[in-house]
N, C-alpha and C positions, 0 to 999 in steps of 0.2 A: 876319809871324809867324816866318819862318825866321830873320831877323835878330835878333828878340827871343830866340829860343832860343839862338842863339850868344852874344848879349850876356849872358845869364843863366848860361852855362857858365863854370866856372872856367878861366882861361887858363893851362894848363900847358905851352904850346908855346913854341917859340922862333921862331914864324912871325909875319910881319907880315900883317895883314888890311887890305884896302882896300875901301871901299864905293863903288860907282859908281851914281849916279842915272841910270837908263837913259832916263828921259823927257827930262832936261836934256842928256844926252850920248849920244844914240843913235849918233852917228858913231863915238865911241870904242868903244861896245859892238859895233858892226858890225865894226870893225877887229880887236878881240879875237877875235871868233868866227871871222873869216877866218884870222887869223894862227895861232891855236891849233887850228884845224880842229874846232871844237865847234859844235853847234847852239845858237843863242841861246835861252835860257829865262829866265824871271824868276819867282821868285827863283832864283838859281844861284850855286854856289860852284865856283871853279876852283882847283886846286892847281898852281902853276907852279914847277917845279924846273929849274934850269939851262936856262932858256929854253924848256922844253917843258911842255905841260899833261899832267900825269901822273894827274890825277883830276878828274872833273867830276860834280857831282850837283845836283839841283834839287828844289824844292818840299819835300814832306815827307821826302824822302830825305836832307836836309841834317841831319847830326848831328855834334856836336863830337867824340864818341868815335870816329867813323869817320875824321874828319879827322886826329885825333891818331894813329890806327893807321897811316894812310897816311904821315904824317910820320916815324913811328918806323921803318917799313919802308925809307924812303928814306935814313935816316942810318946 
């Protein structure tokens, strides 16, 4: 559901988005959680800027408008 909401949003950002299949790649998901000091949740979006997680949201909190706002604040 969260991915569908993002897919339907107009992409007005200069950001790259990557989808990680957590079932097939649990090892990568665990490494990301450890490296960026975030609790693993699914679905989840992480905003990584300059090697740091500056924003994390999950489930119904995932909104493209909020992601764009975070990106605008960072630039």
